[in-house]
C-alpha positions in Angstrom: -106.3 44.3 136.5 -108.2 41.1 136.3 -106.0 38.3 137.8 -106.5 34.6 137.4 -105.6 31.5 139.3 -106.4 27.8 139.6 -107.3 26.1 142.9 -107.2 22.5 144.0 -108.8 21.5 147.3 -108.6 18.3 149.3 -111.7 16.2 150.0 -111.7 16.9 153.7 -111.1 20.0 155.9 -107.9 21.7 154.7 -104.8 21.6 156.9 -103.0 24.4 155.0 -102.6 26.5 151.9 -99.8 26.3 149.4 -99.3 29.0 146.8 -97.4 27.5 143.8 -95.8 30.0 141.4 -94.9 29.2 137.8 -91.7 30.1 136.1 -91.3 32.8 133.4 -92.9 31.8 130.1 -95.3 29.4 131.9 -98.8 29.6 133.3 -100.8 28.2 136.2 -101.9 25.0 134.4 -98.3 24.3 133.3 -97.0 24.7 136.8 -99.7 22.3 138.1 -98.7 19.8 135.4 -95.0 20.2 136.0 -95.1 19.8 139.8 -98.1 17.4 140.1 -98.6 19.2 143.4 -102.3 18.3 143.6 -101.2 14.7 144.5 -98.9 15.7 147.4 -101.4 18.4 148.5 -104.1 15.7 148.9 -101.7 13.6 150.9 -101.2 16.4 153.5 -104.7 18.0 153.3 -103.4 21.2 151.6 -105.3 23.6 149.4 -103.0 24.4 146.5 -103.4 27.5 144.3 -101.6 28.3 141.1 -101.7 32.0 140.2 -101.0 33.4 136.8 -98.4 36.2 136.4 -98.8 39.1 134.0 -96.9 38.4 130.7 -96.4 34.9 132.1 -93.9 36.1 134.7 -93.7 38.1 138.0 -92.7 41.5 139.4 -90.1 39.7 141.5 -87.9 42.7 142.3 -85.0 42.1 139.9 -86.3 44.8 137.5 -85.9 42.7 134.3 -89.5 41.5 133.8 -92.3 43.4 132.1 -94.4 43.3 135.3 -91.4 44.8 137.2 -91.0 47.6 134.7 -94.7 48.3 134.6 -94.9 48.5 138.4 -97.3 45.6 138.8 -98.0 44.9 142.5 -97.6 41.2 142.6 -96.8 41.3 146.3 -100.2 42.9 146.7 -101.9 40.4 144.4 -100.5 37.3 146.2 -101.2 38.8 149.6 -104.9 39.4 148.6 -105.1 35.9 147.2 -103.7 34.4 150.4 -106.2 36.3 152.5 -109.2 35.5 150.2 -108.4 31.7 150.0 -107.7 31.7 153.8 -111.3 33.0 154.3 -112.9 30.8 151.6 -111.3 27.6 152.8 -111.0 28.3 156.5 -107.2 27.9 156.5 -105.8 27.8 160.0 -103.5 30.7 161.0 -99.9 29.9 160.4 -100.6 27.2 157.8 -99.7 29.2 154.6 -96.8 28.2 152.5 -95.3 29.3 149.1 -93.2 27.5 146.6 -92.3 28.3 143.0 -90.0 27.6 140.0 -87.4 30.0 138.6 -89.1 33.4 138.4 -91.7 32.0 140.8 -89.0 31.2 143.2 -87.7 34.8 143.1 -91.3 35.9 143.6 -91.7 33.6 146.6 -88.6 35.1 148.2 -89.7 38.6 147.5 -93.2 38.0 148.9 -91.9 36.9 152.3 -89.3 39.7 152.4 -92.3 42.1 152.4 -95.2 40.0 153.8 -93.8 37.5 156.2 -96.8 38.1 158.4 -98.8 36.0 155.9 -96.5 33.1 155.3 -94.9 30.4 157.6 -92.5 28.8 155.1 -91.3 28.9 151.5 -89.6 26.4 149.2 -88.1 28.2 146.2 -86.8 26.0 143.4 -84.1 27.2 141.0 -84.4 30.9 142.0 -83.0 33.2 144.6 -83.4 37.0 145.0 -82.2 40.1 143.1 -79.0 41.5 144.5 -80.6 44.9 145.0 -84.0 43.6 146.2 -84.6 44.7 149.8 -85.4 42.1 152.3 -86.6 42.9 155.9 -89.1 40.2 156.9 -91.3 41.1 159.8 -91.0 37.7 161.4 -88.9 34.5 161.0 -89.9 32.3 158.1 -88.7 28.7 157.5 -87.0 28.2 154.1 -86.1 25.1 152.0 -84.3 26.3 148.9 -83.6 23.7 146.1 -81.1 24.6 143.4 -79.0 22.8 140.8 -75.3 23.5 141.0 -75.0 23.5 137.2 -78.1 25.6 136.5 -77.4 27.4 133.2 -80.2 30.0 133.6 -80.1 31.0 137.3 -76.5 30.6 138.3 -76.0 28.7 141.6 -73.1 31.0 142.3 -75.1 34.2 141.7 -74.0 37.2 139.7 -75.4 38.1 136.3 -78.2 36.0 134.8 -79.8 36.4 131.4 -83.5 35.6 131.7 -86.7 36.4 130.0 -86.9 40.2 129.9 -83.2 40.9 130.2 -80.2 40.6 132.5 -80.2 41.0 136.3 -77.8 40.6 139.2 -78.7 37.9 141.7 -77.7 36.5 145.0 -76.1 33.1 145.0 -78.1 30.1 146.4 -75.6 29.6 149.3 -75.4 33.3 150.1 -79.2 33.6 150.2 -79.5 30.5 152.5 -76.9 32.1 154.8 -78.9 35.4 154.7 -82.0 33.6 155.7 -80.1 31.9 158.5 -79.1 35.3 159.8 -82.6 36.8 159.4 -84.1 33.9 161.2 -81.5 34.2 164.0 -80.4 30.6 163.9 -78.0 29.8 166.7 -75.5 27.9 164.5 -74.3 27.6 160.9 -75.8 25.6 158.1 -74.6 22.0 158.9 -73.9 19.4 156.3 -71.0 17.9 154.4 -69.7 20.5 151.9 -67.3 18.0 150.5 -70.0 15.5 149.7 -70.1 14.1 146.2 -73.6 12.8 146.5 -76.2 14.0 143.9 -78.3 15.6 146.6 -76.5 17.6 149.4 -78.4 19.2 152.3 -77.1 22.0 154.6 -79.5 22.8 157.4 -79.7 25.2 160.4 -82.3 24.4 163.0 -83.5 25.9 166.3 -83.9 29.3 164.7 -86.2 32.0 166.1 -89.9 31.1 166.1 -89.0 27.4 165.7 -88.0 28.1 162.1 -85.3 26.3 160.1 -83.3 26.9 157.0 -82.3 24.2 154.5 -80.3 24.5 151.2 -80.8 21.4 149.0 -78.1 21.5 146.3 -78.5 19.2 143.4 -74.9 18.4 142.3 -74.8 18.8 138.5 -78.5 19.6 138.4 -79.9 22.0 135.9 -82.7 24.6 135.7 -85.5 22.2 136.4 -88.0 21.0 139.0 -86.4 17.9 140.5 -88.6 14.9 139.5 -90.8 17.2 137.5 -93.1 15.8 134.9 -91.6 17.7 132.0 -88.9 20.3 131.3 -87.3 22.1 128.4 -84.6 20.3 126.4 -81.6 19.3 128.5 -79.3 21.2 126.1 -81.2 24.4 127.2 -81.8 23.9 130.9 -79.6 21.0 131.9 -80.5 17.7 133.4 -83.4 17.0 135.7 -82.6 15.1 138.9 -84.8 12.3 140.1 -82.8 11.7 143.3 -85.3 14.0 145.1 -88.9 14.9 144.4 -89.2 18.7 144.9 -93.0 18.5 145.3 -92.9 15.8 147.9 -89.9 17.2 149.8 -91.4 20.7 150.0 -94.8 19.5 151.1 -93.2 17.4 153.8 -91.2 20.4 154.8 -94.3 22.6 155.0 -96.2 20.0 157.1 -93.3 19.9 159.5 -93.7 23.6 160.2 -97.3 23.2 161.4 -97.3 23.4 165.2 
């Protein structure tokens, strides 16, 4: 298949590569517009690439999408893209990161479950992992997951979701963060204030294997949106967009912190 993607490169020598994956029903340009990631990429010296999924979605392992049902090898596509851009732009080893919205977040998780050797950190937004999707990463990966507690599309508490292509069974945001904590062999639990009523609540485990860390950013009352994103679907469909945190700036800062 002929695959397409957009690339934005900083003016000077790049300090890293970010793969930014769109949600279902979107495309690369819409993800670039939604996240305004070019701006934060320039700030940190990152090349940022926006790939296009087949049928405007991804084979993210849940089995519901057309690419999943057709056996599209999106893990292979994204792995090849990372390797090609790494060569083209001289990306330093260990400086590759992945983020994504909704189906793109599911795809980011699936990618590192299978090809952790290529990625240092991920920042999935409003997406987790299919309950039956296998995950045995070959090395520890830092994770910053961002999820609204009132997400009407991808339930924060997991279970059955009804998305584009049909229904699927998914892991909850807290359970996936805990799973990553275990896979990264963190010495202690995710620490934060579970009783906090603040709009943005962070639970973090640090000192994990390979100097990795795991953070769950919960947006209390947040919907199925990119926090501080430049547009979203109507609030009666996806819920409210939070501006208490900027998901693009926060994820880029998180990625930069993983560079040794």
